[in-house]
N, C-alpha and C positions, 0 to 999 in steps of 0.2 A: 442976752446974758447966757454965759456958759452953763450947761446942765449940771456940771460938777459944782460950780458956786452956788447954783439954785438949791442944790441938795443940802448943803450946809446952812443956807439961809432960811430953809422951810421951818415951820413952827415945830415945837417940841413934840407934840401929840402925833403930828404926821410921822416924824422920825421914829417914834416908838412903834407905830403901825408897820413901818417898813422892816424894822429889826424883828418884829413878831413873825412876819411871813417868811423872812429869810431864815429864821431859827427853825421854823416848822419844815421848810424844805430840806434843811440839812438833817433833820431827824427822820423825816419820812421820804424815802426814795421813790420816785415815781414808778408807775407801773410799766414794765418792759415786756412786750409781747414776743414770743419765740415760737416759730412753727417747727413742728417735728413730723416727719413722715416715717412710716414702717410698714412691714408686711405682716399679714395675718399669721398668728402663731409664733412670732418672735418675741424677744424681750427688748423693752424700750425704756430709756431713762429720761425723765422729765427734768431739766435742770432748773434749779431754783433762781440761778443768776445772781447769787449772793457773792459779793466780792469786796464789800466795803467794811465788814466786820466778821468776827469769828466767834465761836462759842455761843450759839443762839440758845436762849433761854425757853423760847416756845416757837413751834412750827405748826402750822395750819395749811393742809391741802384741802381744797373744796372743789365742787363741780356744781354748776348751775343746772338743775333739772326742774323744767316746768316752772321757771321763775322763782325757784326755791333753792336756796343753798344747802347743799349736802356735804357733810364732812367726810372725807375719805380716809384720812388718818390724822392724829393729832398727837403732838409731843410737848410735854410740860413737866417741869420738875423731875427731869431725868427718866420720865416714864413714856412709853409709846402706847397710845390707845387707839385701837381700830375705830373708824368712823361709822356712820349710819348708812352708808351708801353700799348696799349688798353686792352689786355686780362685781365690785373690786375687792371685797373684803378679804378673800384668801389669795389674791394675786398681786399684792402690793407690799412693798417694804420701804422704809425710810432711812435715809442717811442723815442722822442726827448732827453730823458735823458740817455738812455742805448744804443740807436742806433738800437734796434731790430725791425725787420719788421715782421708784422703779415699779414697772408693771410687766408681769410675766404672762406669756400665752395670749398675747393681744388679740381682740376681737374686732370685727367691723363696728359693733356698737360702741367700742370705746372711743370712737372719734368724737371729740368734743373740745371744749376749752376749759382748761384747769387753772386754777388760782391758787397761789401760795402767799402766806403772810408770815414773816419771821421777825422776831424781836429778841433783843439781848437784855442783859440785866442794867445796862445803862440807858434803857428806854429808846435805844436805836432801832428803827423799823425799816423793813425792806418788803416790798410786795411786787409780784410779777405774775404774768399769765403765760400759759403755754397752750398753743393750739395744736391738737394731736389729730393727724390724718392717717387712717389706717386703710390699706389697700390689699385686694386680693392678689395672690401670687399668680403670675400667668400660666395658664395650663399649657400642656404639650400641644404644639401645632400638628395638624394633620395634613399630610402630602398625598396628593392623588396624581397619576399619570394619566392624561386624558387621551393621548394617542401617540403612536410612534411609526415613522416612516423612513425609508431610505431615500437619501437625497445628497448629491454631490459627494459620493463616497463616504457619507457620515450618517449616523442615524439622528433624525431630527425629532425630538420629543417636546410635548407641551405638558408643563406641570402646574399644579394649583395648590398653594399652601394657605391653610385657613386656621383661624384661631378664634375661640370663644371670648372675645374682649374687643374693645375699641381703643382708639388712640394708641396704636403700636406701630413700630417700624419693622421692616423685614429685611433680612439679609440672606442671600443664597450663596452657597459654596461647595466646591467639589474639586477633586484632582484635575489639573489642567490637561489639554490635549498634549501629546498624542494619545496618552493612555486614558485620559479622562474626558472631560467636557468643556466646551466653550458655553458659558451661561450668557443669555441675553435677556435680561428683564424687559418686559414690555412697558412702553410708556404709558403712563396714567393706568397702571395695571392694579393699583391697590384700591380696593373698594370696601366700604363699610356698610353694613346693614344694622338692624336693631340689635342682633345677637353676635354677628361674626364680622371679622375683617379678613379679607382675602388678598393674595398676590399671586399673579401669573407670570410664568417664566418660560422661555423657549431655550432648549438645551441641545447643543450639537455635539454628539458624543462618539466615541469610539465604537463602531458597530460590532466588534468581535469581543467586547469585554463588558462585564457587569460593573457598573460605576456607581459609587455612593454619592447621592446628592443631599446636602443638608439645608434645612430652612431654619433660620434663627429669628425669633420675635423678641422685641424688647420695647419696654416703656421706661418712665422715670424711675421705677422702683425695682423692677425684676426683669428677668429674661428666661427664655426656655428654648430648647431645640428639639428637632425630630429629623432622622435620616431614613431615606428609603434607597434600596438597591434597585437600580434601573437598568433594563437591557431591552433592546429592540425585539419586536416580535419576529417569529420566523418568517423569512422572505417568501412571498408568493410568486407566481408565474410573472415573468417580465412583460409588462405591457407597454411600458414607455421607456425607451433607452435612457433618457435624461433622468429618470426617476430610479434607475437600477444602480446597485452599488458595484456589482461585477457584470463582465460583458458576455454572458452566455448567449444572449440573444443577437448578438452581432455576427456579421459575415466572417470575421476574423478567427473564429473558433475552428471551423474545418481546415483553415489554412495552417493554424498552429498545430492542430493534431496531425496533419500530413507531414509537416516538417519533422515533428517529434519521431513519427513512425519511420520515416526515410533515414533519418540519423541513426536509429537503432539498428535498422537492417544493415546500413553500410558498415557500422561498427562490428556487427556480427560476422559479416562476409570477411572483413580485414582480419578478425581474429582467427577465422578458420582457413586463411589463405594457404598456409603451408600444408595442411591436411588434404586440401582440395588438389593442390599441385602434385603431391605424391600419389594420390589416388589416380589422377590423370596419366601420370608417367608409368604407373605399374599395371593398370588395367585397361586403359583406353589406347595408349600409343602402341603397345606390343600387338594389339588385335587389329591392326589396320591403320593406326594413325601414323602421324610423323612427328618428328621432334627435331629441333635445332640442335647441332653439336654444342657442347658447352665449351667454354674457354679452357677447360682443363684437359681436353683431349689431345692427342698427339698432333705436333705441328704439321706433319706430312699429310695427316688427314685434313688438317686445316687447309693446306695448300691445294689439295685435290678437290676442295670444296668449290673452288672456282669453276671447275668443269661439271662438278656434280654437287649442287647446292644442298641436296638432301640425300640421306642415306637410306637405303631400302631396309626395312625392318624384316627380322627373322620370323618365321612362323613359330607359333607356339602351340604345343599340342592341347593346351588348356583353352585356347581361343576357339570359338565355334567356327566351323568350316576352314580350319587351319590347313588341312591336307589339300583343299582344292583350291585355296586362294593365297596368293602371294601379295607382298606389299607393293603398291603401285607408287612410283615415284612422282612427285609433284613437279 
């Protein structure tokens, strides 16, 4: 037999019972649980969930303390009355239109289950529960640089970020190379103790600059950051060429210094070439030296140079032993 047909064929008293429970469910709406999360010190609103009727005539917010119902706030006959639950007495306010409850300066001890009952003049009722979970704000993390060495022309540093909290996620950031760092988080580097959570990182940074590295911690409710300025320590004497950033310990250094010095001396001589040539012709050649005829001299002299390739120099009274010495032709 069809269930619909059996409904109409059932006895009258059974039909009355079904209509009774159906009417009761339309007047009293089932309890709806809502979960709210917030941070210590903030303001939170607990929703009543009322959406089936308006203009409530009475509103009651309660909390269960030691298996005893404590009234937080009560609204009836257009009057709002504070409840008997002292921890929230001066920190709550009620929206008499929607039935929502506002709690200011939330504390960790406010975490609990709150219940609301609403009724209007037509005897329609609504009830629901709100689970409030309050969390501490994440503290600022601490960054420590454990060591710093020169390697592969970069500064290799190890950093440790720690925070006084559990169940957090870490994120490292900095300006990228060539001016900043390449960040390499270690695998399985996050560790949690009874009071702290830590994350370890290897950073390859520009060795000649101070670089800011930031550690950010985050959970489901809040986040916080800390930044440290990092710079490699002063470089010590070179012990291992592969570990050195610059090549002062290699054999190329004396060669490079010699090339630079020779280049400088050549440039200096080239710049003073004219002065040296004039000095030679004025002071050295007249005093016993010989000079070739220039192309500007008389062509007859040039022709005679085939038999006499050089010209004897005249003596000069300013030259030493000029009275006793004559120029000797080469």
